[in-house]
N, C-alpha and C positions, 0 to 999 in steps of 0.2 A: 660606601662607594666615596672615591676621592675625587672624581672627575667633576669639572665644573660642566661642561656640555659632553653628551654621550648620546649613542643610539642604541635602541633595544630591538632586536629583531626577534619576533615570536615564532618559534619553530612549529608550535601547532598550526598557526595560520597559514604559513607557506606549505605545511604538507597538506592540509585542507585543500589548497588552491590546486595543488598538484592532483590531488585524488578527483578534484571536480573536473580537471582536464581529462583525465582518463575515462570519466562517465560520458564526456563529450565526443572524444575520439572513438573512430573504430578500433576495434583490439588489435588489429594487425600494424596500426599507426602508433609509433614510439615517440615519446617526448624528449625533444634537445632543449635543455635548459639554457637560454641566453643569459650570460653574466658579464655581457660587455659593459663598459663604462662604470666599473666598480660594482657589478651586479645593479646597475641602473642606480647607484649611489647607496645600496643597501650594505655593500661590504662584500666584495668578491671572497674572501677568505672564510668568512661567517657563511655566507650562502654556499659556497662550495662545501664547507665540511658537512652541513645537513644534507645536501641533496646527493654527495658521494655515497652516503648510507640509504638514499631512498629508492627502492628497487625499481619504481616507476620512470625515473631519470636515467637514460640510457647512454648520453653523450652531453657535453657541454658545448657551448658556441662562444667564441670570443671575438673581439674586434682585432685584435693584433697578436702577435707572438709573445709579446711581454705578458700580457694577461694570460696566455696558455702557460707559460713558465710560472707565473705566481701561483695557479693552480696545483701544477705538479708538485711545486715545492713545498705546498701545504696540504698534501696527502691524497689529492684527486689522482685516481687510476683509471677512470673510465676515458673513453675517447674525447678528445678535444679538437673541435674545427674551427681553424682560425679563419673567419669569415671575410676579415679585410685585407690586412697588409703584414709584411713580416717587417719587425722593426727591432730586430736583434740580430746578432751575427747568423748567417744562413745556417751553419751547422747545428744551431740549437732545435731547429725543426727535427734533425734525426736524433740529436741527443735527449730530447724531451718527449719523442714520439708523438709529435704533433699532426694532425691532418690539415692539408692546405686547399684552400680555394683558389684556383687559377684563371686569371683574365687576361692573359697575353701568352704569345709563345716564348717569350725569353725567359718568363718563370719556369715554364716547364722545362727548358734545357738546363737552367740552373739546378733544378729539383732532381733532374735525373743526374746531373754530375754529382749531386750530393749524395744521392742513393747508392751511386758506384763507389764513392769514397768510403763510405759506411757499410757497404755489402748488404744493402737492406732496399725493400721497396717503399717508396713515398707514397702515402694515400693522397690523392687530388680529386677535388670536386670541380668540375667545369661550372662555371657561372655563365648564365647567358642573359644578356641585357634584353630585357622585354620593355623598356620605356623609362627606367630611371636615369640612364645615361651617366651612370655613376661607375661601376665596375662591370666586367663582364664581357663576353664575346657578342657583337651582333650575331643574331640568328644565321645570317648569311655566311658567317666565319666559323661557325661553331663545328661543323663537318672538318674543316681543316684542322682544327684542335683535336678532334676525337681521332683522326687519322695519325695525327703525329704521335699522339700517345701510344698507339699501337707499335711504334717502332722504337719506344724509350722503355727498355726493359726493367729499369730500376723505378718505373712509375706505376701505380696500381690505380685504374680509374674506379674509384669508391662512391661518387656520386655525380650527378647532374642537377643543377637547381637554378632558381632565379628568386628576385625580390619583387615583392608587388610594390606598385606605386600608390595604390588607394587599397585600404583594407576592408572597405564596406561597399565598395562598388561591384556588385555581382556580375554585371555585364563584362566590365574591365577584367576582373578576376578571371572569368571564363575565357576571356580574349588571351591572356597571358599564359594559362594553362595550357591552351591549344598548341601555343608556341613550343612550350616545354616537353608536352607528350611527343611530338615529332621526333625527339632524340632518344626516346626511352628504349633501353637496351635490357635484356636479361641479365640478371644479378647485379644491376646498378642501382643504388639507392637514389630516389627522385624526391626532392623537398621544395616546397614553396611557400606553404602556409605559416602564418604567424599567430600572435595570439588571436587577433581579431578575425582574420580570415577563415581559420580553421572551423569557425562556428557558422561559415556560410558556405564554404566550398563542399562539392561532392568528392573532390579528387584530394584524398588526404595524403596519399602516397605512403612514403616508408616512414618518414618521420616529421613531425611539426615543429618548429622553431618557436619556442614559448618565451618571451621576455616579460613585457609589462604585465601579463595576466597571472604569472605564479607569484608576482609581488602583491597582487590585489587589485590590479587596475586596468580597466576597459574604458577609457575615456569617450571613446566613440561608438560604445555599444548601448543596445537597448538597456534601460534601467533594470528590467527582469532579469537581464542576464548578469548584469554588474552585481545585484545584490547576492548572487551565488559565489561571488569572491570575496575575499577580506584582506584588506591593507595589512602588512606585517611588520610595519615600523611604529616604533614609540621614539620620538626625537625629543630630548629633554635636556634642561638646564637649570641653572640655579639663580635666584636672587643675590646680586653681589653688592647691591646698596639699597636702602630705601629712606625716604625723607618726605617730611611735609612742606609744600610750597604755597606761598599766599596767591590770591585772586591776581589775575594780571600777569602771572610769571611767564616767561616763554620756556619751551622744552624742545631742545635739539638746534641743530644747523639751520641756517640761512632761511630762505623766504618759504619754506615748507614747514618752518618750526610750528610749534602748537603753543597756543595761548590760554592759560586757565581761566576759567570763568567763575571759579570759585575755589576755596582752599582745597588743595589736592595732595592726595599721597602719591607719589612716583616710586616705583620700582625699577631699577636698573638691573638688567639681565646679562649674563656672562657670555653672550655670543652676538654674532652680528651676521653681515652678508659674507664675511669671509668664511664662516662656518656652514653657510648655506641658505640663510634666510633671505628671500627674494627683496629687495629694496622697494619694490613697487607696492609692497602690502603696507605702506605707512598709512593710507586713509582707511583701509578696511580691515587690516588683520587683528588678529586676536590671539591671545595665549589661554592656557588653564591654569589656575593656582587654586589649591584646595577644593577642587572641583566647581569653580566658577569661572566664567569668562572675563578677561581683562584685556581692554583695547590697546592696541599699540597707539603710542602717541608721539610725535615727533618724527624725524627722519631717523631711519634704521642706519646705524653706524658701521664701521667695518667688523668691530668686535664686541659691540654692546648694542642695546637699544632699550627703550623706556616703556612701561605700561602703566597705567592708571588702576591702582588698587584701593582707591577710596573706599570702593564699597566692599572690600575683602579685609576686614579689621584683623583677621589671623595670620594676612602675609607677613612674613618676617624674613629676616636675614637668613640665607643659604637654604631657603625653602626651595623644594623641586616645582620647577615649572614644566609644564607639557606644551611643547610647540606643535607636534603632531602625535595624534594618538588619543587614547582617552584617560580621563580622571573622573572618577565617580561615575555619573550617569551621562556625562557630557563628553563630545569628542571632536577633534579637530583633524580633518584629512586633506590630502594635497588637493581634492576637489573644492575645499573652501578656498584654498589658495588659488585655485584657478579663477573662481568667481573673483577676488579681489585683483589679481594681477592680470589676467586674461591671456595666460599662456598654457601651453600643453603640460599635462602632469607630468610628463618625462624630464622635461626640462627643470622642473623644481628639484626631483630626486636625484637626476645626475650631476647636480650641483652641491650636494651635500660633499661636505670636505673630506677628502679621503683620509685624513689624519686622525679622525675623530674615531674614539673607540666604538666598536662594534661589540655588543654584548648578547649572547644568545640566550633567551628566556623561554620558559614554557608557561604560556598563560592560556585562559580560556578564549576560543575563537568568539571575537568579539562582533555583535551585529551592528554594523555602522550603516545598514540600508538605508534609513530614512533620509540621513543627510546626502548620501550618495544619489539617491533616487531625486531628490530635491533639486540638488546642484545640476544633474544631468539635464532635467527637464527643462531648466533655464537656458541652457547652452547648446542643445542639440537643435 
């Protein structure tokens, strides 16, 4: 492999996670795979390719129409729902057969005009704002939207839905579901549950929108639930330089640089915060080289950073380094990053550089339970 930095997607782990959700959900509830933000950083094309062939995935959900077009042009033929907004010429909605969420009356009329031009019905999902105050009709205005659609012949009301403000507050979930149920209609799809909430709610409706869960992460869930899912990512780079420096040497920029207290072997790695490594990991971060942990030393740079490999004599130029994933019997997950940088796991993943190669691999499903459970107990 000629790449300096790359991401491997474990197809077996992804399909394991999908199968796990099928066990958790009622038989009538379908799974919609949420692949927004480049599939939470994992690579929308790679994830789309795998899940297009998975019979348990019935549709995809994206943040905007550009993501939907990306899926279509890379072989995805299943329904695609644009959850957020249209950021391409309006006609692409008809040309690429995308379903749209509607949050205001103007978009209803725009889509009606589009459908008339293309002589087709545009599928729409009416969003209800149940407390997020982001997108959607307020409950008092939903009837106006539904009545308007009745008189727009080129629109097809396919769904009614909402977005939860909290995923593990059962009382709040119940309150938001009660709002949604008021607008149920025969033959209309209802959806509200996400990766976390579908494990708590009794109202699973027609499909659940699963994002973080299918990638192996439920950072707010009970550890016993977390251990049934498996991270699907291996994030790797290479050593681009290695040198021995004397006692008292500084490593890195500025006031946060690191000063050696003994003769030290430093390896420079060929990636930095541009590629997606969180700069706040400088004090606690680590990588894996030849199955051994190597601590990050000095400030993380834009395109490189340094680690101490004094204790790893076999470390050599061009050696593979695991940033996330497993090497030997040790592993690093975004839960470890969460401990160090105190951020949501999804933040780390979504920041992985879109231009990095994503390679689909078929590896054994790795049990990282001990690390996940340990880190969750600290943070919950």
